[in-house]
Backbone bond lengths (Angstrom), bond angles and torsions (degrees), N, CA, C in turn:
res aa  C-N    CA-C-N  psi(-1)  N-CA   C-N-CA  omega(-1)  CA-C   N-CA-C  phi
1 X - - - 1.483 - - 1.507 102.95 -
2 X 1.193 117.54 126.12 1.593 120.64 179.17 1.555 101.90 -93.76
3 X 1.372 118.54 134.69 1.340 123.32 168.07 1.468 112.28 -89.41
4 X 1.303 115.66 106.22 1.527 123.05 -175.32 1.531 108.08 -60.51
5 X 1.363 119.11 -37.76 1.486 117.71 179.54 1.594 113.16 -64.46
6 X 1.284 112.93 -35.72 1.461 118.24 177.74 1.469 111.40 -63.41
7 X 1.354 115.98 -40.71 1.361 123.36 -177.72 1.571 111.73 -68.84
8 X 1.336 115.31 -43.34 1.428 124.38 177.38 1.535 105.94 -58.86
9 X 1.347 119.52 -50.06 1.370 118.15 -178.12 1.568 116.54 -62.48
10 X 1.295 115.78 -30.45 1.484 120.32 175.99 1.442 106.80 -62.50
11 X 1.474 119.39 -47.29 1.426 124.38 -173.19 1.585 109.82 -65.06
12 X 1.263 108.44 -33.03 1.577 114.37 -177.38 1.601 106.99 -62.44
13 X 1.314 116.58 -40.57 1.348 122.48 -177.94 1.555 118.65 -50.54
14 X 1.259 113.11 -21.55 1.501 121.97 -177.01 1.549 106.61 -88.25
15 X 1.275 115.32 127.20 1.510 114.43 175.61 1.563 107.26 -91.88
16 X 1.459 109.25 87.73 1.457 120.88 -173.13 1.502 110.08 -81.63
17 X 1.286 120.01 23.05 1.434 123.43 167.42 1.504 109.49 -80.50
18 X 1.472 115.79 -20.01 1.483 124.43 -167.85 1.553 104.00 -114.21
19 X 1.353 114.23 145.17 1.500 119.95 -171.85 1.492 106.84 -64.93
20 X 1.364 119.94 -46.32 1.446 117.67 -178.48 1.442 115.71 -59.75
21 X 1.320 120.54 -36.93 1.345 119.95 171.51 1.521 121.12 -73.41
22 X 1.309 111.86 -26.16 1.451 114.22 173.43 1.589 112.95 -65.94
23 X 1.428 110.38 -34.58 1.466 116.14 177.19 1.513 112.91 -68.09
24 X 1.466 116.44 -35.74 1.387 117.75 174.74 1.477 115.68 -67.93
25 X 1.404 113.78 -38.55 1.556 118.80 178.11 1.467 111.20 -68.28
26 X 1.224 119.54 -34.65 1.524 125.31 178.10 1.694 109.27 -67.16
27 X 1.309 110.11 -38.20 1.424 117.90 -179.10 1.582 107.00 -69.09
28 X 1.294 116.60 -39.24 1.508 119.52 169.86 1.482 114.79 -58.06
29 X 1.336 117.14 -50.05 1.340 124.14 -176.32 1.662 111.55 -60.27
30 X 1.375 108.30 -50.03 1.507 114.49 174.48 1.565 111.27 -57.28
31 X 1.260 118.53 -42.18 1.608 116.29 -171.60 1.489 102.75 -82.35
32 X 1.292 129.27 -28.64 1.437 125.89 170.67 1.482 116.27 -58.46
33 X 1.383 116.02 -37.65 1.436 119.13 -174.34 1.599 102.28 -83.82
34 X 1.195 117.91 -47.92 1.566 124.55 176.86 1.585 105.43 -47.82
35 X 1.233 122.33 -48.90 1.474 125.62 -173.97 1.548 111.77 -59.56
36 X 1.394 110.18 -19.04 1.411 111.32 -179.33 1.689 110.10 -115.91
37 X 1.264 102.63 32.67 1.532 119.74 170.43 1.590 109.43 55.07
38 X 1.407 111.46 43.41 1.452 117.19 168.10 1.387 111.84 -106.85
39 X 1.281 121.82 128.61 1.463 128.03 -174.13 1.643 108.92 -75.38
40 X 1.266 118.44 128.45 1.388 124.53 -174.20 1.537 107.43 -128.79
41 X 1.352 105.32 139.05 1.515 116.06 173.19 1.639 105.69 -112.99
42 X 1.347 111.16 143.14 1.444 112.34 178.85 1.621 105.30 -135.36
43 X 1.260 116.61 137.42 1.507 122.30 174.64 1.454 108.06 -139.62
44 X 1.285 114.57 169.31 1.485 121.67 -175.45 1.546 108.00 -107.84
45 X 1.233 118.49 136.64 1.434 126.03 170.35 1.530 107.57 -121.74
46 X 1.272 121.56 123.16 1.457 125.39 -176.72 1.599 112.49 46.64
47 X 1.292 112.20 35.53 1.450 121.69 178.34 1.599 110.47 77.09
48 X 1.291 122.45 11.84 1.414 124.81 172.70 1.490 116.22 -111.95
49 X 1.327 116.46 148.53 1.495 116.25 -169.06 1.509 113.02 -81.94
50 X 1.365 113.24 138.49 1.575 113.90 -179.75 1.649 98.55 -121.46
51 X 1.314 115.14 134.97 1.444 121.75 179.17 1.482 106.34 -110.72
52 X 1.516 112.70 135.23 1.437 118.90 172.41 1.451 102.87 -130.99
53 X 1.463 117.80 141.13 1.397 120.52 177.94 1.512 104.97 -147.71
54 X 1.368 119.43 139.57 1.557 122.87 -178.10 1.419 106.90 -129.84
55 X 1.325 114.55 149.55 1.453 127.92 179.28 1.612 106.65 -137.12
56 X 1.389 112.55 159.60 1.469 109.31 168.51 1.471 109.47 85.54
57 X 1.467 114.22 164.75 1.440 119.38 -169.69 1.498 113.01 -64.63
58 X 1.301 115.42 142.40 1.531 117.98 -179.53 1.581 113.92 -66.57
59 X 1.442 113.67 -25.37 1.466 113.22 -178.02 1.421 114.00 -103.87
60 X 1.444 122.85 17.79 1.358 123.14 175.84 1.545 111.41 -90.54
61 X 1.346 114.23 173.49 1.591 114.99 174.11 1.429 102.90 -63.67
62 X 1.390 111.88 154.04 1.406 125.43 -171.46 1.546 111.84 -115.89
63 X 1.365 107.69 122.53 1.619 111.64 175.39 1.623 100.67 -110.10
64 X 1.389 111.19 139.81 1.375 118.73 178.79 1.555 107.71 -117.29
65 X 1.414 110.59 125.45 1.470 124.83 176.34 1.426 106.34 -99.55
66 X 1.374 115.96 116.36 1.479 117.59 -175.44 1.549 111.13 -119.99
67 X 1.241 113.66 123.19 1.534 112.68 173.39 1.562 110.66 -142.00
68 X 1.469 108.15 178.69 1.622 105.34 -178.18 1.540 101.01 -137.37
69 X 1.375 109.97 153.13 1.461 116.87 -178.20 1.510 109.28 -94.25
70 X 1.365 121.25 -24.89 1.451 118.79 -174.35 1.441 114.53 -68.86
71 X 1.236 121.03 156.26 1.566 135.04 171.62 1.406 115.58 -128.28
72 X 1.298 121.04 165.47 1.368 124.31 171.91 1.483 106.64 -84.07
73 X 1.373 114.55 156.95 1.556 118.41 -173.64 1.490 111.86 -58.44
74 X 1.285 112.78 155.75 1.452 123.45 -173.44 1.524 112.27 -149.97
75 X 1.398 117.54 170.71 1.381 119.63 177.26 1.569 108.78 -80.74
76 X 1.241 118.70 168.06 1.466 120.13 176.11 1.450 117.40 -57.47
77 X 1.313 118.34 -46.83 1.468 128.73 179.02 1.570 110.38 -60.58
78 X 1.333 117.27 -21.78 1.538 121.46 -173.93 1.615 104.09 -73.97
79 X 1.238 121.96 -21.37 1.431 126.57 -175.77 1.553 113.96 -90.03
80 X 1.475 108.39 2.66 1.581 110.54 175.07 1.459 103.87 -112.98
81 X 1.470 108.31 103.41 1.602 116.19 -179.63 1.477 109.79 -58.96
82 X 1.317 108.59 148.30 1.493 120.06 167.85 1.439 113.41 -147.49
83 X 1.311 119.72 160.08 1.436 123.82 -177.56 1.493 106.30 -119.30
84 X 1.272 107.44 132.02 1.573 121.22 177.95 1.612 106.22 -121.51
85 X 1.214 114.84 107.10 1.446 117.29 -178.91 1.628 111.18 62.66
86 X 1.378 112.41 -117.41 1.433 112.63 -179.25 1.728 109.63 -108.23
87 X 1.306 112.85 24.29 1.422 122.45 178.58 1.403 114.00 -112.73
88 X 1.261 119.61 134.65 1.502 131.90 165.70 1.409 110.20 -92.39
89 X 1.347 122.27 115.76 1.414 125.36 -173.39 1.603 106.78 -118.06
90 X 1.314 111.46 138.59 1.534 125.22 -175.94 1.408 114.83 161.08
91 X 1.313 122.32 154.15 1.384 125.83 -177.21 1.659 102.81 -59.50
92 X 1.312 116.80 125.39 1.396 126.63 175.79 1.477 114.20 82.12
93 X 1.336 121.61 5.99 1.421 120.83 174.08 1.479 113.39 -52.33
94 X 1.326 116.29 -43.23 1.424 123.62 -171.64 1.535 110.36 -94.81
95 X 1.403 112.99 -32.99 1.528 115.18 -173.67 1.536 104.17 -136.68
96 X 1.353 121.50 93.58 1.432 116.78 -16.26 1.524 113.64 -148.52
97 X 1.289 111.82 55.75 1.415 126.17 175.90 1.499 119.39 -61.77
98 X 1.317 110.26 -36.74 1.357 120.44 175.90 1.580 111.13 -72.08
99 X 1.162 125.41 -35.14 1.427 133.58 175.87 1.539 104.95 -72.54
100 X 1.402 117.49 -41.53 1.472 121.34 -176.66 1.581 105.49 -62.02
101 X 1.328 115.28 -51.90 1.400 122.51 176.15 1.619 116.67 -47.31
102 X 1.291 110.27 -47.66 1.477 119.86 177.20 1.524 110.54 -60.19
103 X 1.446 118.69 -44.98 1.279 122.68 177.61 1.656 117.86 -64.54
104 X 1.293 113.31 -38.20 1.299 122.65 176.17 1.567 109.46 -62.74
105 X 1.391 124.66 -41.95 1.347 128.81 171.62 1.467 113.73 -65.05
106 X 1.320 118.34 -36.51 1.594 125.21 -178.56 1.523 103.25 -65.12
107 X 1.365 120.81 -46.42 1.441 124.84 -177.87 1.521 107.03 -58.88
108 X 1.331 120.93 -47.37 1.417 124.57 177.64 1.528 114.69 -55.82
109 X 1.454 113.07 -44.49 1.474 117.32 -178.39 1.531 106.17 -75.45
110 X 1.102 127.05 -28.94 1.438 130.36 176.73 1.564 117.82 -71.83
111 X 1.362 115.65 -14.08 1.486 118.96 -170.62 1.485 107.51 -69.36
112 X 1.303 119.91 -25.61 1.546 118.14 -177.37 1.448 118.58 -87.18
113 X 1.360 115.18 -13.09 1.476 114.12 -172.33 1.561 105.71 -94.54
114 X 1.400 114.90 162.49 1.504 122.30 -172.81 1.560 112.14 -121.07
115 X 1.236 118.81 20.84 1.490 119.91 -179.23 1.578 118.00 -98.93
116 X 1.357 108.68 -35.71 1.464 117.43 -172.21 1.527 110.03 -122.69
117 X 1.326 121.10 141.07 1.399 123.85 167.20 1.499 106.63 -87.73
118 X 1.332 118.78 134.60 1.532 122.93 179.81 1.494 102.81 -123.53
119 X 1.226 111.43 126.05 1.530 125.01 173.06 1.527 109.81 -111.07
120 X 1.383 115.70 123.34 1.394 119.19 -178.79 1.654 101.30 -110.64
121 X 1.320 108.73 130.91 1.508 116.35 175.71 1.572 109.90 -119.53
122 X 1.184 119.00 124.40 1.438 121.61 179.77 1.569 110.87 -127.43
123 X 1.368 109.61 104.49 1.505 118.13 -164.71 1.610 110.33 -108.00
124 X 1.305 116.36 156.95 1.535 120.25 -168.15 1.495 109.77 -102.80
125 X 1.293 124.38 -2.87 1.474 119.12 -167.22 1.467 117.02 -133.60
126 X 1.293 115.94 32.50 1.534 117.72 -178.92 1.627 107.90 -74.37
127 X 1.101 119.65 -21.21 1.587 118.49 -176.47 1.482 108.87 -101.00
128 X 1.381 118.99 -8.33 1.524 121.26 -174.61 1.558 107.79 -64.92
129 X 1.332 114.36 140.76 1.583 124.39 179.42 1.455 113.12 -107.11
130 X 1.378 111.04 -10.99 1.472 114.93 -174.25 1.585 114.82 -113.06
131 X 1.245 116.63 19.38 1.546 122.62 179.56 1.547 105.48 -109.65
132 X 1.423 108.24 141.00 1.457 116.44 177.12 1.490 109.87 -92.77
133 X 1.410 121.48 -22.54 1.423 120.27 -179.92 1.604 104.41 -136.77
134 X 1.233 117.31 124.83 1.489 126.25 -179.59 1.513 106.79 -82.69
135 X 1.244 118.25 158.12 1.515 122.99 -176.40 1.573 106.38 -78.04
136 X 1.305 122.04 -25.29 1.441 117.73 170.92 1.424 113.95 -73.26
137 X 1.322 132.30 -27.97 1.373 139.43 169.69 1.514 106.51 -58.82
138 X 1.378 119.19 -48.66 1.467 128.78 179.10 1.553 112.71 -57.73
139 X 1.439 106.95 -47.08 1.563 114.80 -177.39 1.597 104.80 -66.27
140 X 1.261 120.03 -42.13 1.526 117.40 175.53 1.440 114.09 -59.19
141 X 1.402 117.29 -47.34 1.370 119.09 179.61 1.546 118.97 -60.54
142 X 1.361 105.10 -31.40 1.594 113.56 178.54 1.506 113.33 -78.68
143 X 1.427 114.92 -2.55 1.443 117.54 174.31 1.586 119.99 110.66
144 X 1.350 112.16 9.96 1.475 116.21 174.72 1.492 107.07 -66.17
145 X 1.275 116.36 128.63 1.487 121.49 -178.68 1.575 101.49 -142.14
146 X 1.448 106.63 159.88 1.452 120.26 176.92 1.520 111.11 -155.33
147 X 1.273 115.73 158.57 1.519 120.63 177.47 1.603 106.21 -89.08
148 X 1.352 115.04 -20.17 1.515 117.22 -169.43 1.619 98.67 -153.40
149 X 1.343 120.20 133.19 1.344 122.34 -179.68 1.533 109.67 -134.82
150 X 1.284 119.77 137.74 1.539 123.82 173.03 1.430 108.51 -128.80
151 X 1.322 113.81 124.30 1.556 121.94 169.10 1.440 105.00 -100.58
152 X 1.368 116.99 130.09 1.423 118.78 -173.51 1.272 125.17 -85.10
153 X 1.253 120.09 40.59 1.580 129.52 -174.62 1.703 100.04 -74.09
154 X 1.234 119.50 148.05 1.418 130.84 -176.67 1.494 112.16 -65.05
155 X 1.320 119.75 126.04 1.466 121.48 172.30 1.584 115.15 -139.93
156 X 1.397 110.33 24.21 1.579 113.74 -177.91 1.629 108.57 58.94
157 X 1.301 117.18 31.98 1.349 124.24 176.03 1.616 114.12 69.88
158 X 1.230 114.68 16.43 1.507 118.67 171.29 1.468 106.03 -81.50
159 X 1.493 117.34 159.04 1.489 120.68 169.10 1.622 104.37 -87.84
160 X 1.187 121.07 126.39 1.492 120.84 176.81 1.441 107.47 -109.05
161 X 1.362 117.89 143.65 1.312 123.50 -175.36 1.595 109.12 -120.95
162 X 1.211 120.43 -5.94 1.537 128.69 -179.86 1.518 110.73 -134.03
163 X 1.252 109.06 152.40 1.527 119.28 169.71 1.592 104.00 -138.45
164 X 1.119 115.48 151.08 1.477 122.60 179.49 1.563 109.51 -84.22
165 X 1.384 113.86 152.17 1.426 119.78 -174.60 1.600 104.15 -82.73
166 X 1.343 109.39 163.92 1.531 120.26 -178.43 1.526 108.37 -110.21
167 X 1.277 117.36 127.46 1.515 120.97 164.48 1.558 109.38 -132.66
168 X 1.416 113.77 98.57 1.429 115.65 173.75 1.486 112.66 -92.56
169 X 1.345 120.28 139.15 1.527 125.11 -179.02 1.515 106.97 -134.28
170 X 1.312 108.17 147.41 1.505 118.95 168.45 1.474 108.57 -102.61
171 X 1.365 111.22 125.19 1.574 117.16 -173.88 1.459 105.47 -115.00
172 X 1.227 120.37 119.68 1.354 125.70 171.66 1.569 115.65 -102.27
173 X 1.278 115.21 120.47 1.494 125.56 -162.16 1.672 97.34 -103.66
174 X 1.247 116.74 133.80 1.493 123.92 172.88 1.623 111.94 -108.81
175 X 1.265 111.31 140.49 1.497 120.03 -179.33 1.472 106.83 -136.57
176 X 1.341 113.82 -156.55 1.479 118.01 -177.59 1.684 105.06 -141.71
177 X 1.319 115.63 125.56 1.377 127.18 -171.87 1.638 106.66 -70.02
178 X 1.347 110.44 147.69 1.470 118.80 165.90 1.406 111.02 -156.72
179 X 1.341 123.52 176.92 1.453 127.19 178.32 1.503 104.22 -77.81
180 X 1.380 112.35 147.07 1.507 118.05 -177.12 1.520 110.46 -66.32
181 X 1.406 121.63 -23.71 1.400 116.63 174.41 1.528 117.96 -75.69
182 X 1.472 116.42 -8.90 1.415 119.82 179.81 1.562 108.49 -132.47
183 X 1.310 120.75 62.50 1.393 123.25 -170.70 1.442 111.05 -65.39
184 X 1.397 115.40 -30.32 1.488 113.42 177.88 1.516 121.16 -60.29
185 X 1.317 112.80 -14.02 1.412 119.71 173.35 1.502 113.17 -82.89
186 X 1.214 123.19 -12.61 1.400 127.01 177.94 1.629 111.77 -107.58
187 X 1.250 110.37 -173.32 1.429 118.48 -179.40 1.665 110.79 -145.24
188 X 1.287 107.41 95.39 1.583 114.04 -165.63 1.413 108.71 -66.60
189 X 1.436 113.82 120.12 1.495 120.32 176.13 1.432 111.11 -64.15
190 X 1.430 121.91 -29.53 1.362 121.80 -177.87 1.529 114.61 -67.90
191 X 1.320 112.94 -40.51 1.487 118.59 177.44 1.620 108.10 -68.76
192 X 1.330 114.74 -37.75 1.412 119.16 -179.52 1.495 107.43 -63.37
193 X 1.302 114.94 -37.14 1.574 117.05 -173.83 1.492 111.36 -69.06
194 X 1.355 113.93 -31.87 1.491 115.71 177.54 1.515 106.73 -72.88
195 X 1.341 125.35 -35.40 1.365 126.33 174.69 1.507 109.56 -64.47
196 X 1.190 120.35 -41.19 1.524 126.87 177.65 1.509 111.91 -55.94
197 X 1.417 115.25 -48.65 1.355 123.10 179.24 1.529 109.32 -58.80
198 X 1.439 118.43 -47.08 1.390 118.84 178.63 1.562 111.29 -65.88
199 X 1.195 121.79 -31.19 1.501 119.87 169.52 1.418 112.63 -59.97
200 X 1.423 119.48 -42.13 1.371 117.87 175.92 1.436 119.79 -63.04
201 X 1.320 113.05 -30.59 1.495 119.61 177.24 1.527 110.24 -69.58
202 X 1.341 114.67 -31.05 1.492 119.42 -176.26 1.558 114.22 -89.27
203 X 1.353 118.56 4.86 1.326 122.75 -171.30 1.642 106.28 -72.18
204 X 1.279 119.87 162.16 1.525 122.42 -176.14 1.554 111.94 -59.92
205 X 1.284 115.07 -41.47 1.501 121.99 -173.03 1.600 105.61 -64.22
206 X 1.345 117.41 -25.32 1.485 115.38 -173.49 1.507 111.72 -82.35
207 X 1.304 117.31 -9.21 1.449 125.08 -178.93 1.554 110.45 -99.47
208 X 1.253 122.13 -6.24 1.412 124.66 175.74 1.503 117.04 -76.88
209 X 1.387 114.70 151.65 1.509 115.11 177.37 1.454 109.01 -137.18
210 X 1.397 112.89 175.90 1.552 122.96 -177.20 1.414 108.09 -135.75
211 X 1.251 114.78 -178.80 1.481 122.12 -175.64 1.588 108.04 -60.60
212 X 1.344 117.15 -37.26 1.451 120.97 -173.14 1.483 114.55 -110.10
213 X 1.316 121.79 -8.31 1.369 119.23 -176.61 1.652 108.08 -138.41
214 X 1.306 110.82 131.64 1.384 117.02 -176.84 1.613 114.45 -63.65
215 X 1.200 112.65 -32.12 1.499 117.13 173.96 1.618 106.80 -175.36
216 X 1.336 112.35 173.58 1.499 114.56 176.43 1.592 106.17 -72.99
217 X 1.328 109.25 168.20 1.478 117.78 179.21 1.610 104.54 -112.30
218 X 1.234 108.90 140.56 1.524 117.02 176.02 1.543 117.20 -131.72
219 X 1.403 115.07 117.37 1.445 114.45 -165.56 1.651 106.18 -121.32
220 X 1.280 122.52 135.10 1.362 132.55 170.18 1.548 102.18 -81.37
221 X 1.399 123.48 87.12 1.420 121.30 -175.42 1.621 114.49 -82.33
222 X 1.296 118.67 -23.35 1.358 119.00 -177.15 1.638 110.28 -159.38
223 X 1.331 118.84 139.26 1.382 120.94 179.69 1.597 105.14 -144.98
224 X 1.399 109.02 144.53 1.518 113.28 -179.05 1.522 104.85 -151.77
225 X 1.247 118.04 133.09 1.521 120.16 175.82 1.468 106.94 -165.09
226 X 1.400 112.61 159.55 1.551 124.28 -175.54 1.379 113.93 76.05
227 X 1.285 113.39 150.00 1.434 119.97 -179.54 1.720 111.86 -130.35
228 X 1.346 109.91 -2.39 1.453 115.47 172.19 1.498 113.51 -155.40
229 X 1.391 119.96 148.30 1.456 120.70 -174.07 1.371 114.37 -67.31
230 X 1.427 118.89 -24.56 1.510 122.83 -174.18 1.517 112.00 -107.96
231 X 1.338 115.84 31.67 1.485 121.21 179.43 1.570 104.45 -136.76
232 X 1.281 113.86 138.99 1.399 122.75 172.24 1.545 108.85 -74.21
233 X 1.359 119.02 118.40 1.473 122.59 -172.28 1.588 108.36 -62.23
234 X 1.377 115.07 133.45 1.439 114.21 178.87 1.623 110.10 -107.73
235 X 1.338 115.88 2.81 1.378 125.01 175.56 1.604 111.94 -141.55
236 X 1.304 115.07 143.86 1.436 121.50 172.83 1.618 109.49 -149.30
237 X 1.344 109.87 136.90 1.515 112.94 176.81 1.480 109.64 -119.73
238 X 1.281 119.62 140.33 1.414 118.90 173.38 1.590 104.44 -142.03
239 X 1.258 108.32 158.16 1.619 122.29 178.35 1.451 108.80 -108.51
240 X 1.272 118.09 121.06 1.445 123.66 -178.59 1.490 110.22 -114.71
241 X 1.336 117.69 129.25 1.365 127.43 -172.09 1.573 109.29 -110.75
242 X 1.376 114.29 99.16 1.617 119.45 -179.77 1.410 106.14 -97.61
243 X 1.392 117.73 125.06 1.534 122.26 171.76 1.524 102.45 -103.98
244 X 1.309 113.08 101.34 1.438 116.95 179.82 1.383 118.16 -94.30
245 X 1.451 114.97 157.06 1.471 118.22 -169.89 1.444 112.88 -80.14
246 X 1.343 115.17 154.45 1.561 117.45 170.62 1.565 108.25 -57.33
247 X 1.345 109.57 128.42 1.478 118.61 178.60 1.430 112.02 107.16
248 X 1.454 115.78 -23.79 1.461 116.10 169.82 1.497 117.92 -78.44
249 X 1.456 114.97 151.16 1.554 115.53 -176.99 1.473 108.75 -98.84
250 X 1.226 120.43 119.55 1.458 124.00 -179.91 1.574 113.40 -66.59
251 X 1.359 112.61 -23.62 1.464 115.97 174.25 1.531 110.84 -70.39
252 X 1.336 115.41 -42.24 1.451 121.82 176.28 1.561 108.85 -58.68
253 X 1.334 117.84 -43.90 1.458 120.83 -176.62 1.516 111.05 -68.47
254 X 1.350 114.47 -36.30 1.544 117.28 172.29 1.434 113.31 -63.59
255 X 1.310 118.27 -41.36 1.525 121.33 -177.50 1.653 110.65 -68.76
256 X 1.255 111.42 -29.30 1.576 112.52 176.20 1.550 107.43 -69.10
257 X 1.347 118.73 -41.06 1.470 121.71 -173.34 1.607 103.98 -71.86
258 X 1.328 118.94 -41.77 1.489 120.85 -178.84 1.416 113.86 -65.82
259 X 1.431 118.37 -16.43 1.509 120.50 179.01 1.455 112.87 -78.75
260 X 1.373 117.96 -12.07 1.395 121.72 179.65 1.682 107.48 -67.14
261 X 1.341 111.00 147.91 1.445 119.68 179.85 1.542 111.85 -72.55
262 X 1.274 118.61 143.09 1.368 129.14 166.31 1.704 110.28 66.74
263 X 1.254 111.64 37.67 1.471 115.38 -179.16 1.505 106.06 -138.30
264 X 1.288 112.59 145.18 1.523 125.64 171.30 1.687 107.29 -115.22
265 X 1.294 114.16 121.69 1.463 115.38 -175.89 1.374 110.25 -122.86
266 X 1.366 120.03 133.71 1.427 132.41 -179.15 1.522 107.88 -118.56
267 X 1.271 118.10 132.69 1.435 115.95 175.62 1.581 106.06 -91.81
268 X 1.445 112.30 132.42 1.482 115.71 -169.78 1.577 107.35 -110.26
269 X 1.292 119.36 -19.13 1.452 123.57 -175.27 1.493 112.32 -162.45
270 X 1.373 122.86 135.44 1.306 126.47 175.27 1.556 106.57 -136.47
271 X 1.237 118.41 130.43 1.474 125.30 176.60 1.545 108.30 -130.04
272 X 1.264 120.39 125.45 1.483 120.42 178.39 1.440 114.83 -69.10
273 X 1.339 119.23 154.27 1.601 116.30 -179.43 1.591 107.50 -74.76
274 X 1.252 110.69 153.33 1.475 123.11 165.03 1.415 111.99 -81.44
275 X 1.380 115.58 133.79 1.340 120.37 175.47 1.634 111.98 -146.50
276 X 1.238 120.47 100.34 1.450 122.44 179.03 1.551 110.59 -95.71
277 X 1.262 114.76 152.08 1.454 122.12 171.06 1.449 109.17 -74.79
278 X 1.432 115.10 125.57 1.404 116.45 -179.64 1.659 116.43 -79.70
279 X 1.348 119.79 152.98 1.438 115.86 171.01 1.583 118.89 -65.40
280 X 1.280 115.22 159.70 1.548 108.60 -178.45 1.482 117.07 -57.42
281 X 1.268 113.37 -25.69 1.593 118.64 -177.99 1.484 116.50 -81.08
282 X 1.341 112.86 -4.11 1.520 118.01 -172.81 1.477 110.52 -78.05
283 X 1.227 117.41 144.21 1.519 120.99 176.70 1.501 101.44 -140.78
284 X 1.466 116.95 136.36 1.510 123.33 -176.35 1.430 103.13 -66.60
285 X 1.466 113.27 147.37 1.465 120.34 165.19 1.546 112.48 -70.93
286 X 1.413 109.42 150.58 1.506 113.56 177.55 1.510 106.02 -65.54
287 X 1.461 108.71 140.24 1.411 120.64 178.56 1.565 111.45 -65.55
288 X 1.184 116.65 144.35 1.611 121.71 174.88 1.343 106.71 -77.83
289 X 1.332 115.40 151.30 1.544 114.64 175.17 1.386 110.02 -61.66
290 X 1.426 116.27 155.59 1.385 123.90 179.23 1.526 105.29 -82.32
291 X 1.316 116.35 136.78 1.349 123.64 175.35 1.545 114.73 -52.19
292 X 1.396 118.61 139.53 1.484 117.88 -179.57 1.524 111.52 -67.20
293 X 1.311 122.93 140.30 1.398 121.40 -177.47 1.474 114.03 -69.84
294 X 1.351 118.15 149.28 1.498 115.07 172.83 1.431 112.50 -97.33
295 X 1.358 111.48 168.04 1.541 117.53 179.77 1.523 106.50 -62.06
296 X 1.364 118.39 147.36 1.365 116.81 179.06 1.516 110.73 -156.23
297 X 1.358 118.30 171.37 1.406 120.64 179.90 1.481 102.00 -107.23
298 X 1.289 113.71 155.48 1.577 125.22 168.94 1.434 112.63 86.03
299 X 1.294 126.88 -43.10 1.482 125.34 -175.42 1.496 110.06 -132.30
300 X 1.281 116.07 162.56 1.501 121.09 175.16 1.377 106.95 -109.91
301 X 1.355 133.23 19.77 1.368 131.36 -177.64 1.582 105.17 -93.87
302 X 1.365 112.87 150.58 1.482 116.85 -175.68 1.566 109.68 -76.71
303 X 1.221 115.09 147.62 1.522 118.85 -177.64 1.594 110.56 -56.29
304 X 1.377 112.17 133.42 1.568 116.29 -179.37 1.551 105.54 -62.93
305 X 1.242 112.68 140.50 1.472 124.43 172.00 1.504 112.06 -158.31
306 X 1.286 116.00 153.07 1.407 120.43 171.77 1.614 107.08 -95.30
307 X 1.301 114.94 138.50 1.481 121.38 175.58 1.388 113.32 -90.80
308 X 1.289 118.21 -14.03 1.470 121.47 -172.61 1.531 108.95 -111.43
309 X 1.360 121.52 126.67 1.415 125.34 -179.78 1.476 112.65 -67.02
310 X 1.294 112.12 155.52 1.532 119.18 -176.32 1.599 109.76 -57.47
311 X 1.320 116.60 153.84 1.378 119.29 -160.24 1.473 112.22 -100.80
312 X 1.461 113.74 135.87 1.461 118.78 154.05 1.451 103.57 -69.36
313 X 1.252 125.88 106.69 1.492 126.14 -167.78 1.460 106.16 -104.06
314 X 1.288 116.52 147.64 1.487 117.36 -179.59 1.526 105.26 -143.27
315 X 1.404 110.98 148.01 1.433 118.95 174.78 1.436 111.84 -133.26
316 X 1.317 118.68 136.41 1.493 120.67 -175.32 1.597 108.50 -106.56
317 X 1.157 120.46 133.23 1.354 129.51 176.37 1.542 113.22 55.84
318 X 1.410 112.54 40.88 1.354 123.03 -177.15 1.556 112.47 -128.17
319 X 1.255 119.19 175.95 1.464 116.17 164.80 1.484 108.92 -67.44
320 X 1.350 108.91 174.40 1.505 117.86 178.20 1.404 103.92 -68.26
321 X 1.438 116.86 142.47 1.384 119.91 -176.64 1.492 119.51 -85.90
322 X 1.204 127.06 130.29 1.478 129.44 166.88 1.489 109.58 -93.24
323 X 1.298 114.96 108.15 1.497 118.32 -166.38 1.529 107.09 -112.49
324 X 1.372 113.69 122.33 1.394 128.35 169.15 1.547 114.85 -89.87
325 X 1.274 121.45 130.54 1.501 116.80 -177.43 1.537 111.94 -91.80
């Protein structure tokens, strides 16, 4: 009997925001499966390891279990898993090393059956922001197919059939320099950048909703400005992550942001929404309450947030899904 928790804890100990730790974690996954007499193929994509394992009859209907090993960066102590009550805490426990451990155990459990072909894909680049072509896209293009696909992103055990699209943009805000002793003679680009972000949050697209999502989500992921403590900064750069709804046009959103004064906007990443046709028996989960707005400067609109967790997404009679959250 495999303890999925123990397996998830082991996976969490790898800081898979770093390439060398990704390689070590992939080696562990490969070794764990091979120790259970499951044949594993490994190949590199942009220098990172991709793991593929298959069990069950070659001529049966195919189920794809798709997960990722990489995580966003964290502090050293976040890679030391701990349990508090009924929760496993650590970087990636929720997204998605817990799900990956469950899928590894499911592949082992399915190895003895002869009704369904199960393909397990473990990829290293779901969280990456600086890649033009992800390994999942390459696998699909190379012919990876399935009758039913699950990607193990967390959804509080709901079945999700949609995921929002991704529009990441670099916004450079221009101001006017002055000495730190006379800031009223300048125009701080850092303060202007905060106002620009609030204006983005208040744009018409940010207040739209869909059947499954209360609204798009907008995150100020990175901001940098100023080169001396005693100088009013004349330049500030921020990276804004917009998760737009199915049916929204990322080009139109980008045009709205570019229309703001004193900004230069560069699109850095776009990923289309995922939208799978539901079965006739499927019913959408109830939406979670929208978080209460916080006090803020510049606008009276509530803070953008998604009320629906990221999706365990499925696709029937389609290619393997590449899901952007």
